[in-house]
TIGULUM-18271 format. One record per residue (C-alpha): residue number from 1; residue in one letter; chain; x, y, z. Coordinates in Angstrom, 1 decimal. Layout:
BEGIN
  num  residuo  cadena       u       v       w
  NUM        A       A       X       Y       Z
...
This chain:
BEGIN
  num  residuo  cadena       u       v       w
    1        M       A    -2.5   -28.6    -4.8
    2        N       A    -3.6   -25.5    -6.6
    3        P       A    -1.3   -25.5    -9.7
    4        H       A    -1.4   -21.6    -9.6
    5        L       A     0.7   -21.8    -6.3
    6        S       A     3.7   -22.6    -8.3
    7        K       A     3.5   -19.2   -10.1
    8        L       A     4.1   -17.3    -6.8
    9        Q       A     7.6   -15.8    -6.5
   10        P       A     9.2   -15.8    -3.1
   11        Y       A     8.1   -12.7    -1.0
   12        P       A    10.5    -9.8    -1.1
   13        F       A    11.8   -10.4     2.4
   14        E       A    12.5   -14.0     1.5
   15        K       A    14.6   -12.7    -1.4
   16        L       A    16.3   -10.4     1.0
   17        R       A    17.1   -13.2     3.4
   18        R       A    18.6   -15.2     0.5
   19        L       A    20.5   -12.2    -0.8
   20        F       A    22.2   -11.7     2.7
   21        A       A    22.8   -15.4     3.4
   22        D       A    26.5   -15.0     3.3
   23        I       A    26.9   -11.5     4.6
   24        K       A    28.5   -11.0     8.0
   25        P       A    27.3    -7.5     9.2
   26        N       A    29.9    -5.2    10.8
   27        P       A    29.9    -6.4    14.5
   28        E       A    31.0    -3.0    15.7
   29        L       A    27.7    -1.3    14.6
   30        R       A    24.2    -2.1    15.8
   31        E       A    21.7    -3.1    13.2
   32        I       A    19.3    -0.4    11.8
   33        R       A    16.6    -1.9     9.8
   34        L       A    14.9     0.3     7.2
   35        S       A    13.7    -2.4     4.9
   36        I       A    10.2    -3.3     6.2
   37        G       A     7.3    -0.8     6.0
   38        E       A     6.3    -1.6     9.7
   39        P       A     5.3     1.5    11.6
   40        Q       A     7.3     1.8    14.8
   41        H       A     5.8     5.0    16.3
   42        A       A     4.0     4.3    19.6
   43        T       A     0.3     3.0    19.5
   44        P       A    -1.8     5.8    21.0
   45        A       A    -2.9     4.8    24.5
   46        F       A    -6.6     5.5    23.9
   47        I       A    -6.7     2.8    21.2
   48        K       A    -5.2     0.2    23.4
   49        E       A    -7.6     1.2    26.2
   50        A       A   -10.5     0.9    23.8
   51        L       A    -9.4    -2.6    22.8
   52        S       A    -9.0    -3.8    26.3
   53        A       A   -12.2    -2.2    27.5
   54        N       A   -14.2    -4.3    25.0
   55        L       A   -12.8    -7.7    25.5
   56        A       A   -16.2    -9.0    26.5
   57        G       A   -17.1    -8.9    22.9
   58        L       A   -14.9   -12.0    22.4
   59        A       A   -17.8   -14.1    23.8
   60        S       A   -19.8   -13.4    20.6
   61        Y       A   -19.4   -14.2    16.9
   62        P       A   -18.8   -10.9    15.0
   63        S       A   -20.8   -10.0    11.9
   64        T       A   -18.8    -9.9     8.6
   65        L       A   -20.3    -6.7     7.8
   66        G       A   -19.1    -5.2    11.0
   67        S       A   -20.9    -3.3    13.7
   68        V       A   -23.2    -0.3    12.9
   69        E       A   -20.9     1.9    15.0
   70        L       A   -17.9     1.0    13.0
   71        R       A   -19.5     1.5     9.6
   72        R       A   -20.9     4.8    10.8
   73        S       A   -17.4     5.9    12.1
   74        L       A   -16.0     5.0     8.7
   75        T       A   -18.5     6.9     6.7
   76        A       A   -18.1     9.8     9.0
   77        W       A   -14.3     9.7     8.5
   78        L       A   -14.7     9.6     4.7
   79        G       A   -16.9    12.6     4.9
   80        R       A   -14.4    14.6     6.9
   81        R       A   -11.4    13.4     5.0
   82        Y       A   -12.7    13.4     1.4
   83        G       A   -16.0    15.3     1.5
   84        L       A   -17.9    12.2     0.7
   85        T       A   -21.2    12.9     2.5
   86        D       A   -23.4    10.5     0.3
   87        L       A   -21.9     7.1     1.3
   88        D       A   -24.4     4.5     2.7
   89        A       A   -23.0     2.9     5.8
   90        E       A   -25.2    -0.2     5.1
   91        T       A   -24.1    -0.9     1.5
   92        Q       A   -21.0     1.1     0.5
   93        V       A   -18.5     0.5     3.3
   94        M       A   -17.2    -2.6     5.1
   95        P       A   -14.5    -3.4     7.6
   96        V       A   -11.7    -5.8     6.5
   97        N       A    -8.8    -7.4     8.6
   98        G       A    -6.2    -5.0     7.2
   99        S       A    -6.0    -4.0     3.6
  100        R       A    -3.6    -6.8     2.7
  101        E       A    -6.1    -9.7     3.1
  102        A       A    -8.8    -7.7     1.3
  103        L       A    -6.6    -6.8    -1.6
  104        F       A    -5.9   -10.5    -2.1
  105        A       A    -9.5   -11.6    -1.6
  106        F       A   -10.9    -9.0    -3.9
  107        A       A    -9.5   -10.6    -7.0
  108        Q       A   -11.1   -13.9    -6.1
  109        T       A   -14.5   -12.2    -6.0
  110        V       A   -14.3   -10.0    -9.2
  111        I       A   -12.4   -12.1   -11.8
  112        D       A   -14.9   -13.7   -14.1
  113        H       A   -13.8   -16.7   -16.3
  114        T       A   -17.0   -16.9   -18.3
  115        R       A   -16.1   -13.8   -20.2
  116        G       A   -13.8   -15.5   -22.8
  117        D       A   -10.1   -15.2   -22.9
  118        T       A    -7.9   -15.6   -19.8
  119        P       A    -8.6   -12.4   -17.7
  120        L       A    -5.9    -9.9   -17.2
  121        V       A    -5.1    -7.9   -14.0
  122        V       A    -3.1    -4.7   -14.4
  123        S       A    -0.8    -3.2   -11.8
  124        P       A     2.0    -0.6   -11.4
  125        N       A     5.6    -1.9   -11.6
  126        P       A     7.3    -1.8    -9.0
  127        F       A     4.3    -2.8    -6.9
  128        Y       A     2.9    -4.3    -3.6
  129        Q       A     3.4    -8.0    -4.2
  130        I       A     0.0    -9.0    -3.1
  131        Y       A    -1.4    -7.8    -6.4
  132        E       A     0.5   -10.4    -8.4
  133        G       A    -0.3   -13.2    -5.9
  134        A       A    -4.0   -12.4    -6.1
  135        T       A    -3.9   -12.3    -9.8
  136        Y       A    -2.4   -15.8   -10.1
  137        L       A    -4.5   -17.4    -7.5
  138        A       A    -7.6   -16.1    -9.2
  139        G       A    -6.4   -17.7   -12.4
  140        A       A    -5.7   -14.5   -14.2
  141        E       A    -2.6   -13.2   -15.8
  142        P       A    -0.7   -10.1   -14.7
  143        R       A     0.2    -7.1   -16.9
  144        F       A     2.6    -4.6   -15.4
  145        L       A     2.8    -1.0   -16.3
  146        N       A     6.3     0.3   -15.6
  147        T       A     6.3     3.5   -13.5
  148        L       A     9.6     5.4   -13.9
  149        P       A    11.1     8.6   -12.5
  150        D       A    11.7    10.1   -15.9
  151        D       A     7.9    10.0   -16.5
  152        D       A     7.2    11.1   -12.9
  153        Y       A     6.0     7.5   -12.3
  154        A       A     3.0     8.1   -14.5
  155        F       A     1.1     5.0   -16.0
  156        D       A     1.9     4.3   -19.6
  157        F       A    -1.6     3.3   -20.6
  158        A       A    -0.6     3.1   -24.3
  159        S       A     1.8     0.2   -23.6
  160        L       A    -1.3    -2.1   -23.6
  161        G       A    -2.9    -2.7   -26.8
  162        A       A    -6.7    -2.7   -27.5
  163        A       A    -6.9    -6.5   -27.5
  164        E       A    -5.2    -6.6   -24.1
  165        W       A    -7.5    -3.9   -22.7
  166        Q       A   -10.5    -6.0   -23.7
  167        R       A    -9.2    -8.8   -21.4
  168        V       A    -8.6    -6.6   -18.3
  169        Q       A   -11.0    -7.2   -15.7
  170        L       A    -9.1    -5.7   -12.6
  171        F       A    -6.7    -2.8   -12.3
  172        Y       A    -4.8    -2.3    -9.0
  173        V       A    -3.8     1.3    -8.2
  174        C       A    -1.6     2.3    -5.2
  175        S       A    -1.7     6.0    -4.4
  176        P       A     0.3     7.0    -2.6
  177        G       A     2.5     4.5    -4.2
  178        N       A     4.6     1.8    -2.7
  179        P       A     7.6     2.2    -3.1
  180        T       A     7.6     5.5    -5.1
  181        G       A     5.2     7.7    -3.1
  182        K       A     3.5     8.8    -6.2
  183        V       A     0.1    10.3    -5.7
  184        L       A    -2.3    10.1    -8.8
  185        S       A    -3.6    13.4   -10.0
  186        L       A    -7.2    14.2   -11.0
  187        D       A    -6.1    13.9   -14.6
  188        D       A    -4.7    10.5   -13.9
  189        W       A    -7.9     9.3   -12.5
  190        R       A    -9.9    10.8   -15.4
  191        Q       A    -7.9     8.8   -17.8
  192        L       A    -8.2     5.6   -15.8
  193        F       A   -11.9     6.0   -15.3
  194        A       A   -12.3     6.5   -19.0
  195        L       A   -10.5     3.2   -19.6
  196        A       A   -12.7     1.4   -17.1
  197        D       A   -15.8     2.7   -18.7
  198        R       A   -14.7     1.8   -22.1
  199        Y       A   -13.4    -1.7   -21.3
  200        D       A   -15.6    -2.6   -18.3
  201        F       A   -13.0    -3.4   -15.7
  202        V       A   -12.9    -2.8   -11.8
  203        I       A   -10.5    -0.5   -10.1
  204        A       A    -9.0    -1.5    -6.8
  205        S       A    -7.4     1.5    -5.3
  206        D       A    -4.9     0.8    -2.4
  207        E       A    -4.7     3.9    -0.3
  208        C       A    -3.2     2.6     2.9
  209        Y       A    -0.5     5.4     2.9
  210        S       A    -3.0     8.2     2.4
  211        E       A    -2.6     9.7     5.9
  212        I       A     1.1    10.2     5.7
  213        F       A     1.9    13.4     3.9
  214        F       A     3.8    16.7     4.2
  215        D       A     1.3    19.6     3.9
  216        E       A    -1.6    19.6     6.2
  217        T       A    -3.5    21.8     3.8
  218        Q       A    -3.0    19.3     0.8
  219        P       A    -3.8    15.8     1.7
  220        P       A    -3.5    13.3    -1.1
  221        L       A    -6.4    12.9    -3.5
  222        G       A    -8.4     9.7    -3.1
  223        C       A   -10.1     7.7    -5.7
  224        L       A   -13.7     8.1    -4.5
  225        Q       A   -13.0    11.8    -4.0
  226        A       A   -11.7    12.0    -7.6
  227        A       A   -14.9    10.3    -8.9
  228        R       A   -17.1    12.9    -7.2
  229        L       A   -14.9    15.8    -8.4
  230        L       A   -15.4    14.5   -12.0
  231        G       A   -19.1    14.3   -11.5
  232        R       A   -19.5    10.5   -11.6
  233        G       A   -20.6     7.7    -9.2
  234        Y       A   -18.5     5.0    -7.7
  235        E       A   -19.3     2.3   -10.3
  236        R       A   -16.5    -0.2   -10.9
  237        L       A   -14.5     1.5    -8.2
  238        V       A   -13.5     0.4    -4.6
  239        M       A   -11.0     1.8    -2.3
  240        F       A    -9.0     0.0     0.4
  241        S       A    -7.7     1.8     3.5
  242        S       A    -6.2     0.8     6.8
  243        L       A    -5.3     1.9    10.3
  244        S       A    -1.9     0.3    10.3
  245        K       A     0.1     3.3     9.0
  246        R       A    -2.4     6.0    10.0
  247        S       A    -2.6     5.0    13.7
  248        N       A     0.4     2.7    14.2
  249        V       A    -1.6    -0.4    14.8
  250        P       A    -0.4    -2.9    12.3
  251        G       A    -1.0    -5.7    14.8
  252        M       A    -4.8    -4.9    15.0
  253        R       A    -5.2    -5.8    11.3
  254        S       A    -7.9    -3.2    10.8
  255        G       A    -9.0    -1.5     7.6
  256        F       A   -12.0    -1.1     5.3
  257        V       A   -13.2    -1.1     1.8
  258        A       A   -15.6     1.5     0.3
  259        G       A   -17.1     2.2    -3.1
  260        D       A   -19.5     0.4    -5.6
  261        A       A   -22.4    -1.1    -3.6
  262        A       A   -23.0    -3.8    -6.1
  263        I       A   -19.3    -5.1    -6.0
  264        L       A   -19.3    -4.8    -2.1
  265        K       A   -22.4    -6.9    -1.9
  266        A       A   -20.6    -9.6    -3.8
  267        F       A   -17.5    -9.2    -1.8
  268        L       A   -19.6    -9.5     1.3
  269        L       A   -21.0   -12.8     0.2
  270        Y       A   -17.4   -14.1    -0.5
  271        R       A   -16.1   -12.8     2.9
  272        T       A   -19.0   -14.5     4.8
  273        Y       A   -18.1   -17.9     3.5
  274        H       A   -14.3   -17.1     3.8
  275        G       A   -14.7   -16.3     7.5
  276        S       A   -13.3   -12.8     7.5
  277        A       A   -15.2   -11.1    10.3
  278        M       A   -13.3    -8.6    12.5
  279        N       A   -12.7    -9.3    16.1
  280        P       A   -15.4    -7.3    18.1
  281        A       A   -12.7    -5.8    20.4
  282        V       A   -10.7    -4.7    17.5
  283        Q       A   -13.9    -3.2    15.9
  284        A       A   -14.5    -1.1    19.1
  285        A       A   -10.8     0.1    19.1
  286        S       A   -11.1     0.9    15.4
  287        V       A   -14.1     3.2    16.2
  288        A       A   -12.0     5.1    18.5
  289        A       A    -9.1     5.4    16.1
  290        W       A   -11.1     6.5    13.1
  291        N       A   -13.0     9.1    15.3
  292        D       A    -9.7    10.8    16.3
  293        E       A    -7.4    13.0    14.2
  294        A       A    -5.0    14.4    16.8
  295        H       A    -2.9    11.3    16.9
  296        V       A    -2.7    11.2    13.1
  297        V       A    -1.5    14.8    12.9
  298        E       A     1.2    14.0    15.5
  299        N       A     2.2    10.9    13.5
  300        R       A     2.7    13.1    10.3
  301        R       A     4.8    15.5    12.3
  302        Q       A     7.2    12.8    13.3
  303        Y       A     7.5    11.5     9.7
  304        R       A     8.1    15.1     8.4
  305        E       A    10.8    15.6    11.0
  306        K       A    12.6    12.4     9.8
  307        F       A    12.2    13.3     6.1
  308        A       A    13.6    16.8     6.7
  309        A       A    16.6    15.4     8.6
  310        V       A    17.4    12.6     6.2
  311        T       A    16.5    13.5     2.7
  312        P       A    19.0    16.3     2.0
  313        R       A    21.8    14.3     3.5
  314        L       A    21.1    11.2     1.3
  315        A       A    20.5    13.4    -1.7
  316        E       A    24.1    14.3    -1.5
  317        V       A    25.2    10.8    -2.5
  318        L       A    22.0     9.2    -3.9
  319        D       A    19.4    10.3    -6.5
  320        T       A    16.5    10.6    -4.3
  321        A       A    14.0    13.3    -3.3
  322        L       A    10.9    14.0    -1.0
  323        P       A     8.0    11.7    -2.3
  324        D       A     4.4    13.0    -2.8
  325        A       A     3.4    11.1     0.3
  326        G       A     4.1     7.9     2.3
  327        F       A     7.1     7.0     4.5
  328        Y       A     9.5     5.7     1.9
  329        L       A    12.4     7.2     0.1
  330        W       A    13.0     5.6    -3.3
  331        A       A    16.7     6.2    -4.1
  332        R       A    18.7     5.4    -7.2
  333        T       A    22.0     3.5    -6.4
  334        P       A    25.3     4.1    -8.2
  335        I       A    25.7     0.3    -8.4
  336        D       A    23.5    -2.7    -8.8
  337        D       A    20.8    -2.4    -6.1
  338        G       A    21.5    -5.9    -4.7
  339        E       A    25.2    -5.3    -4.4
  340        F       A    24.5    -1.9    -2.8
  341        A       A    22.3    -3.6    -0.2
  342        R       A    24.8    -6.3     0.4
  343        G       A    27.8    -3.9     0.9
  344        L       A    25.8    -1.6     3.0
  345        L       A    24.9    -4.4     5.4
  346        A       A    28.4    -5.8     5.4
  347        D       A    30.1    -2.5     6.2
  348        Y       A    27.7    -0.5     8.0
  349        N       A    24.9    -2.9     9.3
  350        V       A    22.0    -0.9     7.7
  351        V       A    19.2    -3.1     6.0
  352        L       A    17.5    -1.7     3.0
  353        L       A    15.4    -3.4     0.4
  354        P       A    16.6    -3.7    -3.2
  355        G       A    14.1    -2.2    -5.6
  356        S       A    14.5    -5.2    -8.0
  357        A       A    12.7    -7.4    -5.4
  358        L       A     9.7    -5.2    -5.7
  359        A       A     9.2    -5.3    -9.5
  360        R       A     9.1    -7.7   -12.4
  361        S       A    10.7    -7.4   -15.8
  362        A       A     8.4    -5.9   -18.2
  363        R       A     9.0    -4.5   -21.7
  364        G       A    12.6    -5.4   -21.4
  365        I       A    13.4    -3.8   -18.0
  366        N       A    13.0    -4.3   -14.3
  367        P       A    11.9    -0.8   -13.2
  368        G       A    12.9    -1.4    -9.7
  369        A       A    16.5    -2.4   -10.6
  370        G       A    19.1     0.3    -9.6
  371        F       A    16.9     1.5    -6.7
  372        V       A    16.5     0.8    -3.0
  373        R       A    13.6     1.4    -0.9
  374        I       A    14.3     3.2     2.5
  375        A       A    11.5     2.9     5.0
  376        L       A    11.8     5.8     7.5
  377        V       A     9.9     3.9    10.2
  378        A       A    12.6     3.7    12.8
  379        P       A    13.1     6.5    15.5
  380        L       A    14.4     9.8    14.4
  381        A       A    17.9     9.2    15.9
  382        D       A    18.1     5.9    14.1
  383        C       A    17.1     7.2    10.8
  384        V       A    19.7    10.1    11.1
  385        E       A    22.4     7.6    12.1
  386        A       A    21.4     5.3     9.2
  387        A       A    21.6     8.3     6.7
  388        E       A    25.1     9.0     7.9
  389        R       A    26.1     5.4     7.4
  390        I       A    24.6     5.3     3.9
  391        H       A    26.3     8.6     3.1
  392        S       A    29.6     7.1     4.1
  393        F       A    29.1     4.0     2.2
  394        A       A    27.9     5.6    -1.0
  395        S       A    30.7     8.2    -0.9
  396        K       A    33.2     5.5    -1.4
  397        L       A    31.6     4.0    -4.6
């Protein structure tokens, strides 16, 4: 067995299962689950129709690079969304089976053990757990940069010394962030690009929450967009995006990567051997989804409605506020986050994810401790009812 497998921690939801093993939820209240970031809005009918209309494609092996139609729809969307009119559909964009598998596989492609000391991979903390797993299975070591509310969740780049920066080969970014909702500014990107130039590491920007935001006139800044605004190319830079949250199709497992052509050429070689080609029917449905924005605007409207109804009520009893983007509330708890989640489940049958399960101890603290992640993915009525139950529970503490 690969010895690196032993380094993997249980996934957050396995930790949650263990945390709740001895809890008997209040039987008088139905369960409301706000722990998993799984979209529950209806999948648009036209996407399902495009999927079923192209089932004949199942008779053919798909290309790992994806169809010309899909790659052109992706570059067209990137042009509309970010003003990126110079991307080459042949070399700078590629479909993937959801951002999760691509974020993991990417580390296996870019980590180079011939460069000397054990490679380092940097990620925010708290973070999407795939980054850590990808790091260990690539034979690298993780370094976590704590992102804290007192610093507006900014990266503390100075917490790594020059000797560590010399070993960094990959830097995972999540913007908008999971779980904090933080969106990196142009100045944040300027600093990170400067470090990548100085120490020659690759940036993997996870942007799967980019299409859930609150002001239609101010969508979140993307990494490739930031590069162009700063007058640079896409060297050492790859973005990851997905239809799961944007179009409410997590079961389709459809996303893409875009950016540095040389890196994507190597990634394509890896993926060809790994067997990562996208189902032809899913490709056709993905074209339909990326070509339409009306359903995405409606999706955002529903999330805005839920945030508007829930956030002020929860802010009365928990330290929380509207995020920059995304569909999570990141709320500070008045007691230990695990005990808060256990008590809430026992008394009010609402499931939240303790923040400590999404982070690791670094520089003496676990930056997720004392927080819970509240995923506003359920229907509006359920979110409002859950907020009332949370309010009642927290008011007694």
